[in-house]
C-alpha positions as CSV (number, residue, x, y, z in Angstrom):
1,M,22.6,15.4,7.3
2,I,19.0,14.6,6.5
3,D,17.9,14.7,2.9
4,T,14.5,16.4,2.7
5,G,15.1,18.8,-0.1
6,N,15.7,18.5,-3.8
7,S,16.3,14.7,-4.0
8,T,12.9,14.1,-2.4
9,G,11.3,16.3,-5.0
10,Q,13.2,14.5,-7.8
11,A,12.2,11.1,-6.4
12,M,8.5,12.1,-6.2
13,K,8.7,13.3,-9.8
14,R,10.2,10.0,-11.0
15,M,7.6,8.1,-9.1
16,V,4.7,10.2,-10.6
17,V,6.2,9.9,-14.1
18,G,6.6,6.1,-13.6
19,I,3.0,5.7,-12.5
20,A,1.8,8.0,-15.4
21,V,3.7,5.8,-17.9
22,L,2.1,2.7,-16.4
23,I,-1.4,4.2,-16.6
24,V,-0.9,5.4,-20.2
25,L,0.5,2.0,-21.4
26,T,-2.3,0.2,-19.6
27,A,-5.0,2.4,-21.1
28,L,-3.5,1.8,-24.6
29,L,-3.5,-1.9,-24.0
30,F,-7.1,-1.8,-22.8
31,F,-8.3,0.2,-25.8
32,F,-6.2,-1.3,-28.6
33,A,-5.8,-4.9,-27.5
34,P,-8.6,-5.8,-25.1
35,E,-8.1,-9.5,-25.7
36,S,-4.6,-9.2,-24.3
37,F,-5.6,-7.0,-21.4
38,Y,-6.6,-9.7,-18.8
39,P,-3.2,-11.2,-18.2
40,W,-1.6,-7.7,-18.0
41,A,-4.3,-6.5,-15.6
42,K,-3.8,-9.6,-13.4
43,A,0.0,-9.1,-13.5
44,I,-0.3,-5.5,-12.6
45,H,-2.8,-6.3,-9.8
46,I,-0.4,-8.9,-8.3
47,L,2.6,-6.6,-8.5
48,A,0.6,-3.8,-6.9
49,V,-0.6,-6.1,-4.1
50,I,3.0,-7.2,-3.5
51,S,4.2,-3.6,-3.3
52,W,1.3,-2.5,-1.1
53,M,1.9,-5.4,1.3
54,A,5.6,-4.8,1.4
55,G,5.0,-1.3,2.5
56,M,2.2,-2.2,4.9
57,L,4.5,-4.8,6.6
58,Y,7.4,-2.3,6.8
59,L,5.7,0.9,7.8
60,P,4.5,-0.2,11.3
61,R,8.0,-1.6,12.0
62,L,9.4,1.9,11.2
63,L,6.8,3.3,13.6
64,V,8.0,0.9,16.3
65,Y,11.5,2.3,16.1
66,H,10.3,5.9,15.6
67,A,8.2,5.7,18.8
68,D,11.4,4.9,20.8
69,A,13.4,7.7,19.2
70,E,13.7,11.0,21.0
71,K,11.5,13.8,19.4
72,G,13.6,16.2,17.4
73,S,16.6,13.9,17.3
74,V,18.4,13.1,14.0
75,Q,17.1,9.6,14.3
76,S,13.5,10.8,14.6
77,E,13.9,13.2,11.6
78,T,15.3,10.3,9.5
79,F,12.3,8.1,10.4
80,K,10.0,11.0,9.3
81,V,11.7,11.1,5.8
82,M,11.6,7.3,5.5
83,E,7.9,7.0,6.5
84,R,6.8,9.8,4.2
85,R,8.7,8.4,1.2
86,L,7.4,4.9,1.9
87,L,3.8,6.0,2.2
88,R,3.7,8.5,-0.7
89,G,6.1,6.7,-3.0
90,I,5.1,3.1,-2.6
91,I,2.1,2.4,-0.4
92,N,-0.4,4.9,-1.7
93,P,0.2,4.3,-5.4
94,A,0.3,0.5,-4.9
95,M,-3.0,0.6,-3.0
96,I,-4.7,2.6,-5.8
97,L,-3.4,0.3,-8.5
98,T,-4.5,-2.7,-6.4
99,W,-8.0,-1.4,-6.1
100,V,-8.3,-0.3,-9.7
101,F,-7.1,-3.5,-11.2
102,G,-8.7,-5.7,-8.5
103,L,-12.2,-4.2,-9.1
104,W,-11.8,-4.5,-12.9
105,L,-10.9,-8.2,-12.4
106,A,-13.8,-8.7,-10.0
107,W,-16.2,-7.2,-12.5
108,K,-14.8,-8.6,-15.8
109,I,-13.8,-12.1,-14.7
110,F,-16.1,-12.9,-11.8
111,A,-19.0,-10.4,-12.3
112,F,-18.8,-9.7,-8.6
113,Q,-20.1,-13.2,-7.9
114,G,-18.9,-15.5,-5.2
115,G,-18.9,-15.5,-1.4
116,W,-15.1,-15.7,-1.4
117,L,-14.9,-12.6,-3.5
118,H,-17.2,-10.7,-1.3
119,A,-15.3,-11.8,1.8
120,K,-12.0,-10.8,0.0
121,I,-13.3,-7.4,-0.8
122,G,-14.4,-6.9,2.8
123,L,-11.0,-7.8,4.1
124,V,-9.3,-5.5,1.5
125,L,-11.6,-2.7,2.8
126,I,-10.4,-3.4,6.3
127,L,-6.8,-3.4,5.0
128,S,-7.5,-0.1,3.4
129,G,-8.7,1.2,6.8
130,V,-5.5,0.0,8.4
131,H,-3.7,1.9,5.6
132,G,-5.6,5.0,6.5
133,Y,-4.8,4.5,10.2
134,L,-1.1,4.2,9.4
135,A,-1.2,7.3,7.1
136,A,-2.7,9.3,10.0
137,A,0.1,8.0,12.3
138,V,2.7,9.1,9.8
139,R,1.2,12.6,9.9
140,K,1.2,12.6,13.7
141,F,4.8,11.4,13.9
142,A,5.8,14.1,11.4
143,E,4.3,16.7,13.7
144,D,5.9,15.0,16.8
145,R,2.4,14.3,18.1
146,N,2.6,10.5,18.5
147,E,1.2,9.3,21.8
148,K,1.3,5.6,21.2
149,P,4.1,3.4,22.7
150,A,6.3,1.1,20.6
151,R,4.2,-1.8,21.9
152,H,1.1,-0.5,20.2
153,W,2.9,-0.3,16.9
154,R,4.3,-3.9,17.4
155,I,0.7,-5.1,17.7
156,V,-0.5,-3.0,14.7
157,N,2.4,-4.6,12.7
158,E,0.7,-8.0,12.9
159,I,-2.7,-6.8,11.5
160,P,-1.6,-6.6,7.8
161,T,0.0,-10.0,8.0
162,L,-3.2,-11.6,9.4
163,L,-5.3,-9.9,6.7
164,M,-2.9,-11.0,4.0
165,I,-3.1,-14.6,5.1
166,A,-6.9,-14.6,5.0
167,I,-7.0,-12.8,1.7
168,V,-4.6,-15.2,0.0
169,I,-6.5,-18.2,1.3
170,L,-9.8,-16.8,0.0
171,V,-8.3,-16.2,-3.4
172,V,-6.5,-19.5,-3.8
173,V,-8.9,-21.9,-2.1
174,K,-12.2,-20.1,-2.8
175,P,-13.8,-21.9,0.1
176,F,-17.3,-20.6,-0.6
């Protein structure tokens, strides 16, 4: 039996409460201990990036398998639940936190200076576009309107990996 009812709502509520608590605690730290905010902002940014990337690496793989599942089958319906929960519960919130804390760090620490930083932001914009493409795909799969073969999703699966490699090199090496 596929679980799409009450436990999904409960999981979403827990996720929203968790994010709200994180936001409140972060805001309190920002306002009452600004000298301690930088390491926390950096830590939250790194955790959000890891969560975002985990989802961005896993979601296209789910779409590969979903593309091969027969529409209306139990397997297809299970993939719909998995994709929706992954997107709404992990990938979307993680992307938002990545952007919020990343932009704060770029402003506060680097004053938006540095070619490497501009290139990184450009690549993160592209990654956000891939995120949007995957979100649209999840909606199409949910409506049984996917027209792309599994091979397409295998290729799409490599894009976040390539972007991640380039972004990490820019951040660590700062080549320009």
